[in-house]
N, C-alpha and C positions, 0 to 999 in steps of 0.2 A: 793196519787200520787206515781208513780213508782220511785225508786231510779235508777240513771243512773251510769253505771260502770265508775270508774275513768280513766281507760286506753283507752277508745274509743275516737277518734276524737281529733281535735286540740283545744279543749276547756278545761279550767282548773276547779279547785274546786270552785272558785268564780263564774265562768260562770254557773256552774251547780246549785249553790245556787240561783243565780238570776232566772234561769229558774224555779226551784222548788217553789220559793216564788211567782213568777208571775202565775204559774199554780194554786196555792192556792188562790191567789187574784190578778187578772189582773188589778184591779183598784188602786193598790198601787201608791202613788206618788213616784217620783224618790227619793225624800228626805227620805221617809219611807223605800223604798226598799234599799237604800244605808245604812241606819241605821241597817236594819235587816241582811245584808250580811257583814257588817263591812268595808264599803268603804265610801269615801266622795262622794258628789253628782256628781261632774263632771266625775270622773273615772267610776262611776256606770252608768251614762248616756251614756258614750262612749262605755262601754261594751254592754249595752242593744242595742244600735244602731247597733253595729257590729253583735250581735247575730241575729238581725232582717235582716240586709243586707245579711248575709251569710245563711239565711234560717233556722236557729235553732228555731227561734220564727217566726211562719208564720202569726200570727195575733192575734187580741183580739176580743172577742165576748161575748155577753150576753148568759148565760146558762138559757134557758127557761124551763118551765114545759109543756111538750107537752100535757099532759092530760088536763091541764087547758085551753089549746088552742084547745081542741077538737080532739086531735090525740092520743087516748088511745090504739089503737090496733097496736101491733107489730107482724110482721110475718117475717120469714126468708124463702127465696125462693132459692132453688137450681136450677140452670139453666144449662142445657146441650146443647151445640151447635151442629149443623149438622156436622161441621168440625172446626178444630182449626187452619186453615191456617191464615197467617197474615192478609189477606183481610177480612176474616170473623170476626176475633177478632177486627180489627179496626172498622168495621161497627157496631158491637155490642157495643163496648165501647162508640162510638160517640152517638149512639141512647139511651143507658141507661142513659146518662147524662141529657136527656130531660124528664125523668120521675120524676117529682118532689116528688113523694111519696117514691122514693128510697133514703134512708138516707145514706146507705153505699153499696159499691159494691167491692167485693174482688175476684180476680182470684185465683182458688183453684187447688192444685195438688191432684187428686183423681178421684173418680167415676163421678164427674160432673165438670163443668168448672168455674162457677161463683156462689158466694153466695151473695145474696142481702138482706139487712135489709130494710124492707118496713114498713112505719108507715102510718096508715089511721085512720079514726074516729071509724070504727067498722068492723066486719068481712064481712059484705055485701059489704062495700067499698073496702076491700081487694080483695074479689072475683072479683069485677069489674076491679080493677087495674090489677090483675093477668091475667084475661081473655082478656081484651081489650088493655092493654099496654105491660105488660111483655111478655106474650106468643106470641105477634105479633112483638117483636123486631127482627131485622135481624138475620137470621141463627139459631133461637132457635128451638131445636129439642124437648125438653121436660122440664118440671118444676116439682118440688116437694116442698110442703110447710110444714113449721113447725110453728105453731101458739103459740105465747108466752102467757102463763097463768099468770105469775108473773115475774116482773123484780126485781132481787136481787141487782145487781150492774150495774151501767151504767156510761159511761163517763160523767164527769161533776158533779157526785155526791160526 
């Protein structure tokens, strides 16, 4: 897990410890979390609630094995838009959210506009998603793909 700088934001060292512990094990009971960070249960619970209310903790989820779920293929697609005006960007952003195979989408400063992480069952499925879904999104001018051969580190590992 990344270490967070002490000087950023209106949270303190204990808040950061709570976040780090929950990133390691989001199923901790409040009692166990409190023990690990050196607080009693009620103050720990109040801090955790504040961290959620203020958006530092956005949620809890199960980390699944995509390969076991039949989604072994990862590819990254660079997407260049016809133009980068506000309307074009909004249309693309709204439409890309509808492509369930897109696991991540990042706007990039560089030679292309967006970088998509796409997960499918195999390369044939990726080709289909690229051709029928991604390339036909609003305002897409061109795409370029990078197929993952091996994953070394991934979020949730």
